[in-house]
Chimera marker file (.cmm) of the C-alpha trace (Angstrom):
<marker_set name="trace">
<marker id="1" x="7.254" y="-13.007" z="-3.768" r="1" g="1" b="0" radius="0.5"/>
<marker id="2" x="7.244" y="-15.987" z="-6.691" r="1" g="1" b="0" radius="0.5"/>
<marker id="3" x="10.631" y="-14.305" z="-7.946" r="1" g="1" b="0" radius="0.5"/>
<marker id="4" x="12.010" y="-15.212" z="-4.355" r="1" g="1" b="0" radius="0.5"/>
<marker id="5" x="10.445" y="-18.938" z="-4.291" r="1" g="1" b="0" radius="0.5"/>
<marker id="6" x="8.026" y="-17.773" z="-1.253" r="1" g="1" b="0" radius="0.5"/>
<marker id="7" x="5.006" y="-18.510" z="-0.524" r="1" g="1" b="0" radius="0.5"/>
<marker id="8" x="2.437" y="-15.902" z="1.316" r="1" g="1" b="0" radius="0.5"/>
<marker id="9" x="2.367" y="-18.111" z="4.503" r="1" g="1" b="0" radius="0.5"/>
<marker id="10" x="5.956" y="-18.728" z="5.012" r="1" g="1" b="0" radius="0.5"/>
<marker id="11" x="6.257" y="-14.894" z="4.202" r="1" g="1" b="0" radius="0.5"/>
<marker id="12" x="4.057" y="-14.080" z="6.798" r="1" g="1" b="0" radius="0.5"/>
<marker id="13" x="6.142" y="-15.799" z="9.407" r="1" g="1" b="0" radius="0.5"/>
<marker id="14" x="9.094" y="-14.498" z="7.743" r="1" g="1" b="0" radius="0.5"/>
<marker id="15" x="7.973" y="-11.092" z="8.335" r="1" g="1" b="0" radius="0.5"/>
<marker id="16" x="5.758" y="-11.850" z="11.570" r="1" g="1" b="0" radius="0.5"/>
<marker id="17" x="2.320" y="-10.728" z="10.374" r="1" g="1" b="0" radius="0.5"/>
<marker id="18" x="-0.440" y="-12.740" z="9.931" r="1" g="1" b="0" radius="0.5"/>
<marker id="19" x="-0.996" y="-14.340" z="6.819" r="1" g="1" b="0" radius="0.5"/>
<marker id="20" x="-4.233" y="-13.010" z="6.446" r="1" g="1" b="0" radius="0.5"/>
<marker id="21" x="-3.061" y="-9.344" z="6.661" r="1" g="1" b="0" radius="0.5"/>
<marker id="22" x="-0.100" y="-10.173" z="3.980" r="1" g="1" b="0" radius="0.5"/>
<marker id="23" x="-2.268" y="-11.511" z="1.543" r="1" g="1" b="0" radius="0.5"/>
<marker id="24" x="-4.814" y="-8.714" z="2.200" r="1" g="1" b="0" radius="0.5"/>
<marker id="25" x="-1.887" y="-6.395" z="1.134" r="1" g="1" b="0" radius="0.5"/>
<marker id="26" x="-0.602" y="-8.545" z="-1.698" r="1" g="1" b="0" radius="0.5"/>
<marker id="27" x="-3.839" y="-8.680" z="-3.431" r="1" g="1" b="0" radius="0.5"/>
<marker id="28" x="-4.879" y="-5.278" z="-3.043" r="1" g="1" b="0" radius="0.5"/>
<marker id="29" x="-7.612" y="-5.535" z="-0.488" r="1" g="1" b="0" radius="0.5"/>
<marker id="30" x="-5.635" y="-3.341" z="1.919" r="1" g="1" b="0" radius="0.5"/>
<marker id="31" x="-3.217" y="-0.658" z="1.596" r="1" g="1" b="0" radius="0.5"/>
<marker id="32" x="0.328" y="-0.846" z="2.277" r="1" g="1" b="0" radius="0.5"/>
<marker id="33" x="0.835" y="0.871" z="5.685" r="1" g="1" b="0" radius="0.5"/>
<marker id="34" x="4.248" y="2.119" z="6.735" r="1" g="1" b="0" radius="0.5"/>
<marker id="35" x="5.233" y="-0.418" z="9.466" r="1" g="1" b="0" radius="0.5"/>
<marker id="36" x="4.568" y="-3.268" z="6.643" r="1" g="1" b="0" radius="0.5"/>
<marker id="37" x="6.562" y="-1.191" z="4.167" r="1" g="1" b="0" radius="0.5"/>
<marker id="38" x="9.252" y="-1.180" z="6.579" r="1" g="1" b="0" radius="0.5"/>
<marker id="39" x="8.562" y="-4.682" z="6.886" r="1" g="1" b="0" radius="0.5"/>
<marker id="40" x="9.111" y="-5.491" z="3.406" r="1" g="1" b="0" radius="0.5"/>
<marker id="41" x="12.283" y="-3.353" z="2.941" r="1" g="1" b="0" radius="0.5"/>
<marker id="42" x="14.218" y="-5.277" z="5.833" r="1" g="1" b="0" radius="0.5"/>
<marker id="43" x="13.375" y="-8.536" z="3.825" r="1" g="1" b="0" radius="0.5"/>
<marker id="44" x="13.605" y="-7.323" z="0.330" r="1" g="1" b="0" radius="0.5"/>
<marker id="45" x="16.065" y="-4.259" z="0.433" r="1" g="1" b="0" radius="0.5"/>
<marker id="46" x="13.330" y="-2.053" z="-1.377" r="1" g="1" b="0" radius="0.5"/>
<marker id="47" x="13.395" y="1.187" z="0.397" r="1" g="1" b="0" radius="0.5"/>
<marker id="48" x="9.773" y="1.734" z="2.321" r="1" g="1" b="0" radius="0.5"/>
<marker id="49" x="9.354" y="5.311" z="0.951" r="1" g="1" b="0" radius="0.5"/>
<marker id="50" x="9.453" y="4.280" z="-2.381" r="1" g="1" b="0" radius="0.5"/>
<marker id="51" x="6.628" y="1.228" z="-1.457" r="1" g="1" b="0" radius="0.5"/>
<marker id="52" x="4.760" y="4.128" z="0.179" r="1" g="1" b="0" radius="0.5"/>
<marker id="53" x="5.051" y="6.694" z="-2.744" r="1" g="1" b="0" radius="0.5"/>
<marker id="54" x="3.391" y="4.151" z="-5.077" r="1" g="1" b="0" radius="0.5"/>
<marker id="55" x="0.804" y="3.508" z="-2.854" r="1" g="1" b="0" radius="0.5"/>
<marker id="56" x="0.066" y="6.760" z="-2.585" r="1" g="1" b="0" radius="0.5"/>
<marker id="57" x="0.085" y="7.144" z="-6.443" r="1" g="1" b="0" radius="0.5"/>
<marker id="58" x="-2.105" y="3.940" z="-6.640" r="1" g="1" b="0" radius="0.5"/>
<marker id="59" x="-4.566" y="5.615" z="-4.105" r="1" g="1" b="0" radius="0.5"/>
<marker id="60" x="-4.789" y="8.616" z="-6.019" r="1" g="1" b="0" radius="0.5"/>
<marker id="61" x="-5.202" y="6.960" z="-9.146" r="1" g="1" b="0" radius="0.5"/>
<marker id="62" x="-8.034" y="5.491" z="-8.026" r="1" g="1" b="0" radius="0.5"/>
<marker id="63" x="-9.896" y="8.711" z="-6.129" r="1" g="1" b="0" radius="0.5"/>
<marker id="64" x="-9.283" y="9.910" z="-9.795" r="1" g="1" b="0" radius="0.5"/>
<marker id="65" x="-11.520" y="7.484" z="-11.348" r="1" g="1" b="0" radius="0.5"/>
<marker id="66" x="-14.711" y="8.916" z="-9.515" r="1" g="1" b="0" radius="0.5"/>
<marker id="67" x="-13.492" y="12.478" z="-8.376" r="1" g="1" b="0" radius="0.5"/>
<marker id="68" x="-16.540" y="13.883" z="-10.601" r="1" g="1" b="0" radius="0.5"/>
<marker id="69" x="-18.559" y="12.235" z="-7.851" r="1" g="1" b="0" radius="0.5"/>
<marker id="70" x="-16.788" y="14.423" z="-4.973" r="1" g="1" b="0" radius="0.5"/>
<marker id="71" x="-19.145" y="17.740" z="-4.690" r="1" g="1" b="0" radius="0.5"/>
<marker id="72" x="-17.176" y="20.495" z="-2.517" r="1" g="1" b="0" radius="0.5"/>
<marker id="73" x="-17.199" y="23.754" z="-4.014" r="1" g="1" b="0" radius="0.5"/>
<marker id="74" x="-14.046" y="26.114" z="-4.009" r="1" g="1" b="0" radius="0.5"/>
<marker id="75" x="-13.811" y="28.258" z="-0.851" r="1" g="1" b="0" radius="0.5"/>
<marker id="76" x="-14.370" y="32.288" z="-1.316" r="1" g="1" b="0" radius="0.5"/>
<marker id="77" x="-11.277" y="33.980" z="-1.316" r="1" g="1" b="0" radius="0.5"/>
<marker id="78" x="-10.088" y="35.745" z="1.552" r="1" g="1" b="0" radius="0.5"/>
<marker id="79" x="-11.134" y="39.400" z="1.550" r="1" g="1" b="0" radius="0.5"/>
<link id1="1" id2="2" r="1" g="1" b="0" radius="0.2"/>
<link id1="2" id2="3" r="1" g="1" b="0" radius="0.2"/>
<link id1="3" id2="4" r="1" g="1" b="0" radius="0.2"/>
<link id1="4" id2="5" r="1" g="1" b="0" radius="0.2"/>
<link id1="5" id2="6" r="1" g="1" b="0" radius="0.2"/>
<link id1="6" id2="7" r="1" g="1" b="0" radius="0.2"/>
<link id1="7" id2="8" r="1" g="1" b="0" radius="0.2"/>
<link id1="8" id2="9" r="1" g="1" b="0" radius="0.2"/>
<link id1="9" id2="10" r="1" g="1" b="0" radius="0.2"/>
<link id1="10" id2="11" r="1" g="1" b="0" radius="0.2"/>
<link id1="11" id2="12" r="1" g="1" b="0" radius="0.2"/>
<link id1="12" id2="13" r="1" g="1" b="0" radius="0.2"/>
<link id1="13" id2="14" r="1" g="1" b="0" radius="0.2"/>
<link id1="14" id2="15" r="1" g="1" b="0" radius="0.2"/>
<link id1="15" id2="16" r="1" g="1" b="0" radius="0.2"/>
<link id1="16" id2="17" r="1" g="1" b="0" radius="0.2"/>
<link id1="17" id2="18" r="1" g="1" b="0" radius="0.2"/>
<link id1="18" id2="19" r="1" g="1" b="0" radius="0.2"/>
<link id1="19" id2="20" r="1" g="1" b="0" radius="0.2"/>
<link id1="20" id2="21" r="1" g="1" b="0" radius="0.2"/>
<link id1="21" id2="22" r="1" g="1" b="0" radius="0.2"/>
<link id1="22" id2="23" r="1" g="1" b="0" radius="0.2"/>
<link id1="23" id2="24" r="1" g="1" b="0" radius="0.2"/>
<link id1="24" id2="25" r="1" g="1" b="0" radius="0.2"/>
<link id1="25" id2="26" r="1" g="1" b="0" radius="0.2"/>
<link id1="26" id2="27" r="1" g="1" b="0" radius="0.2"/>
<link id1="27" id2="28" r="1" g="1" b="0" radius="0.2"/>
<link id1="28" id2="29" r="1" g="1" b="0" radius="0.2"/>
<link id1="29" id2="30" r="1" g="1" b="0" radius="0.2"/>
<link id1="30" id2="31" r="1" g="1" b="0" radius="0.2"/>
<link id1="31" id2="32" r="1" g="1" b="0" radius="0.2"/>
<link id1="32" id2="33" r="1" g="1" b="0" radius="0.2"/>
<link id1="33" id2="34" r="1" g="1" b="0" radius="0.2"/>
<link id1="34" id2="35" r="1" g="1" b="0" radius="0.2"/>
<link id1="35" id2="36" r="1" g="1" b="0" radius="0.2"/>
<link id1="36" id2="37" r="1" g="1" b="0" radius="0.2"/>
<link id1="37" id2="38" r="1" g="1" b="0" radius="0.2"/>
<link id1="38" id2="39" r="1" g="1" b="0" radius="0.2"/>
<link id1="39" id2="40" r="1" g="1" b="0" radius="0.2"/>
<link id1="40" id2="41" r="1" g="1" b="0" radius="0.2"/>
<link id1="41" id2="42" r="1" g="1" b="0" radius="0.2"/>
<link id1="42" id2="43" r="1" g="1" b="0" radius="0.2"/>
<link id1="43" id2="44" r="1" g="1" b="0" radius="0.2"/>
<link id1="44" id2="45" r="1" g="1" b="0" radius="0.2"/>
<link id1="45" id2="46" r="1" g="1" b="0" radius="0.2"/>
<link id1="46" id2="47" r="1" g="1" b="0" radius="0.2"/>
<link id1="47" id2="48" r="1" g="1" b="0" radius="0.2"/>
<link id1="48" id2="49" r="1" g="1" b="0" radius="0.2"/>
<link id1="49" id2="50" r="1" g="1" b="0" radius="0.2"/>
<link id1="50" id2="51" r="1" g="1" b="0" radius="0.2"/>
<link id1="51" id2="52" r="1" g="1" b="0" radius="0.2"/>
<link id1="52" id2="53" r="1" g="1" b="0" radius="0.2"/>
<link id1="53" id2="54" r="1" g="1" b="0" radius="0.2"/>
<link id1="54" id2="55" r="1" g="1" b="0" radius="0.2"/>
<link id1="55" id2="56" r="1" g="1" b="0" radius="0.2"/>
<link id1="56" id2="57" r="1" g="1" b="0" radius="0.2"/>
<link id1="57" id2="58" r="1" g="1" b="0" radius="0.2"/>
<link id1="58" id2="59" r="1" g="1" b="0" radius="0.2"/>
<link id1="59" id2="60" r="1" g="1" b="0" radius="0.2"/>
<link id1="60" id2="61" r="1" g="1" b="0" radius="0.2"/>
<link id1="61" id2="62" r="1" g="1" b="0" radius="0.2"/>
<link id1="62" id2="63" r="1" g="1" b="0" radius="0.2"/>
<link id1="63" id2="64" r="1" g="1" b="0" radius="0.2"/>
<link id1="64" id2="65" r="1" g="1" b="0" radius="0.2"/>
<link id1="65" id2="66" r="1" g="1" b="0" radius="0.2"/>
<link id1="66" id2="67" r="1" g="1" b="0" radius="0.2"/>
<link id1="67" id2="68" r="1" g="1" b="0" radius="0.2"/>
<link id1="68" id2="69" r="1" g="1" b="0" radius="0.2"/>
<link id1="69" id2="70" r="1" g="1" b="0" radius="0.2"/>
<link id1="70" id2="71" r="1" g="1" b="0" radius="0.2"/>
<link id1="71" id2="72" r="1" g="1" b="0" radius="0.2"/>
<link id1="72" id2="73" r="1" g="1" b="0" radius="0.2"/>
<link id1="73" id2="74" r="1" g="1" b="0" radius="0.2"/>
<link id1="74" id2="75" r="1" g="1" b="0" radius="0.2"/>
<link id1="75" id2="76" r="1" g="1" b="0" radius="0.2"/>
<link id1="76" id2="77" r="1" g="1" b="0" radius="0.2"/>
<link id1="77" id2="78" r="1" g="1" b="0" radius="0.2"/>
<link id1="78" id2="79" r="1" g="1" b="0" radius="0.2"/>
</marker_set>
């Protein structure tokens, strides 16, 4: 947003979302959802699909960091 010279409040108004919702996404407290990705695409010209792939990669990396804590055994092979 800084390169665009716009603050969170002004961008939230432009995107027709709450300032808190946008702030949560920008600061990494909430994942980027499809609707917000479309709004970013319309405002900035970034492809929503690219933004969502980036979000998915980030989410996967966060879970991989503690995957050893996920205790799931492989299913037995079908006979």
